[in-house]
N, C-alpha and C positions, 0 to 999 in steps of 0.2 A: 488593551486589558492588560494591566501591570501587576505585578506582584504574583502573577501565576508562575506554576512551574511546569514545565513542557520536558518530556524526555522523547528521544528518536533513536533508531539505531544507525549506527555510522559515524564517521567522522565529521566535523565541522565542515560545512561545505557541500554536504550531501544533499540531494534532492527533497530528501526528508526534513533537512535543516530548513531549506527555503522554504516548504510548506508550513514548518513551525511559525517561522517568520512573517509570512502572508497571513496565517490564521491569528497569532499571537503576538503582534509586535510590541516589543518591550518587555516581555516575559523572561524569565529564568529559564534556559535553555540546557538541557542536560544530553550529552551525546554518549550513546550505550553502545558496547562492541558487538553485541548480539541483540537478537530479538527476545530471545529468554529474558535477558536482562533488563531489556526495556519494559517487558509484562511485570517482570517481577518489582519494577520501580514503583510502578503505580498500585499494584498489589500490597506492597509494605508501606507505602505512604499516601494516604488519601488526597494529600494536597497536589499530587502529581497528576497530570494528563498525559496520555501519551498520543503522538501521531503516527499511525502506521500505514505502510502500502500495502493494500490487500490485492490489487490486480492494476495491470497494465495494458494499454489498448494494442500494443504490439507483441509483448511478451506472454500476456496471460496472468494466470494468479500467482500470488507469491506463496508457493507451497507451505512455507515453515509456519505461515500465520495459522492456518486452518487446525493445526494440533495445539497451538497454544491457546487459541478461543476457549474451547471446553476445559482446558487446564486451570486456567485463570479466572474464567467466568468475569472479565472486566465487562462494564456495560459500554455501549455505543451510543454518544450523544449527537454525533455530526457526522457528515461525511464533506471530503475537499478533493478537487479534480484539480492537479496541478499539471501543467505543460510541461514536457522535458526537452530542454534544448541542450545539445552538447556542443562542446566547443574543444578545440585543439590547443592545448596549454603547453608551453615550455618554457625553459630557464631564461631569464634575462640574459640577452645579448645573443641568444639562438635564432638561427634562421631557418627556413624550410629545408633547404639543401644540407644541412645538418643532421636531419632527422632521419632515422632508420628503423627504430621502434616505438610502437605506440603500446602504453600501459592504460588499461582500465577495466571495469567489471566486464563479464563476458557478455552479457546483453548489451552493454554499451558499444563493445566493439562490433557485436553482431548488426547493430543498428546503425553502423557508419561504414559498412561494407565498401562503399562506392569511393570515399575518399582514401579508404587504407589501400584499394586494388589499385587506384588510379596513381598513387604513389610508391607503391610495392612495399609499404611499411610491412613490417614483421610485428605480431602482436604478443603482448605480455599479459596474461591473466592475471587480474588482482582481486581482493574481496570486494573492493568497492570503488565507485568513481573519486570520490574525495580523498579516499585514503591513497590512490594512485597519485593524486597531485600533491598530498603530503609528502609521500616518500621520493616525488620527483624534485620537490625543493630541498629535501635534505643530501640529495644524491650531488655527484660532480660530473655524471657524465651526461653530455649535452647531445647524444644522439637519440635520446629518449623524450617522446613527448607523452603527455597523457590526455584522455578524454574525461572531460568533466564540466561541471557548471562554471558560471562566470563569478559567483561568489567566491569559489575555491580559488581561482586567480587572485582574486582581492585578498584572501585570507593568507594564502602562501606565498605571496609576492610573485608571481609567475605571468609571464607575457601570454596573451591571448594573441594565437596567430591565425586562427581562422574560426568564424563565429557560425553556428548552426551547422553543422556538418552532419546532421543525421539524413539518413536516406528520406524517411518519412516525416512530413511537418506535423502529422497529427499523432504524435507521440504524447500521450496523457497517462498519468498514473492516479488512480483513485486511492484515497487516505481515509481512513477512519479515524476521528478522535475518540478517544476511550478514557475510561477510569473507573474508580468506584463510588458508590452510593448516587449513581446519576438519578436524577428525577425527570421522567418523560415529559413532554410538553403536552400542554392540553389540547385536545382535537377541535380543531377548526375546520369548518367546512370549505373555506375557500383556501386552504393551502395543501400543500401536498407534503406525504410523507413517505417514509420506507421504515419497514419493519422487517428486522433482521433476526435469524433464528437458526440454531443447529438442532437436527434431531436424529434419531438413531430408530430404524424400522422394526418392527417384530419380525422375526424369521418365519414368515408364511408366505405361500405363493400371491403373487400380484399385490404385495404389500405397498409397493412404491405407487403403483397404479391407482389404488384405492385411497392412499392419503391425498393423492393430488387432485382427484376428483372434486373435492370439495371447494378447491380453487375456481374450477371450471364452472361448476353448478351456482357458485355464489358471484362469478365473474370478478375475481380478483387477479390482476396481472402479476406474475411472477418475472422480475428482472433479471434473476440470477439463481442458479440450481447445480450444485457442484458435490460430488462425492470424495470421500476420502478414506482410507482405511483406518481401522481401530487399533491400535497398540500392535503396530508392524505385523499383522496378521491379514490373511483375506478371508477370514471367518465373519466378521462384521464390518459395516460400512457404516459413517456417518455423513449427513447431508447438511450442507449450508445453504441457506435459502435467503434470497430477499424478494419483498412483494411491496408493491405499491399500497399503501393506504395506512391508516391508523389502527391499532388493537382495539380502539374505543369504538370504530365503526362497527355496525352490526354484521355486514357482510364478511368482513376482515375476522371478527370472532367466530362467526359459524365455520368459516373456512379453516380456522386454527383448531377448531373444536372436532372438525373432522380428522384433520392431521393428527392430533393427540390421540384419537380413538385407535389409529393404527401403528403407535409408536411405542417403543421401550421407553424412549427419553425426549423431553423437547426441552430445549432453554431457550428463552426469549433473549437474544443479546442486546435489543434496544429498539427503541421508536424514535424516529428523530425527522427533521425536516428534509427533504429532497434538496439537495444541492439545484441551484439554477443553471448548472451546467447541463442538466439532464434535459432541458429544454431545447438545447442546440440542435 
């Protein structure tokens, strides 16, 4: 799909960059330093779509995203599951015996503890994996290695010392594809869909229990339900929810009507086809 504009958070070579290349090969890709700038890019320019990580199978949710979803109100029109494979990258001409320090994002370091402990590496926390590779390529210290993707090694002319060094092989990140003015897919009974929304409960006893009852009585399966505070207070809470089904399905409609009755606000973020990865 050419001539598309895609934005992601991080440096070139990040796992988000890999997801963009897998989803939209040949597109124009923009690397943004923060999630806020990534969302703002699509908010200000209808021609941009963004590819955003929302959760990881090992590290859990990407917390910043939940606060940006209601702020910018972009629509979700797809999801993508990207395997994460960490690699030990070093400067050209460097050997394992030269390495004393490992630099990377905190989560990547946590996910590669076996290799780090085996070789007694000291760790340096950085903002992201690809940024670690970029910094390594610019520096002159051969005692530092970086944990990053294979594409980072190619982009920054680094040597791949070890491949797939993660402790767990089932490390997968779920990404959302978002933008403005998205048209939801027509409902087809033979396809599987996900509907995502954010809602805020009324401040009354048992509100959460009551609003979820509609999903039970209508046999609608929830695949994700998370809470997060509103405006840095403990007084109100927003909820992010993913459910299996299309909003045009009568059972989903009834369940959402029940949800809406018990909420102060309800924002449908998107209706989109479920990724084939969910069947694995």
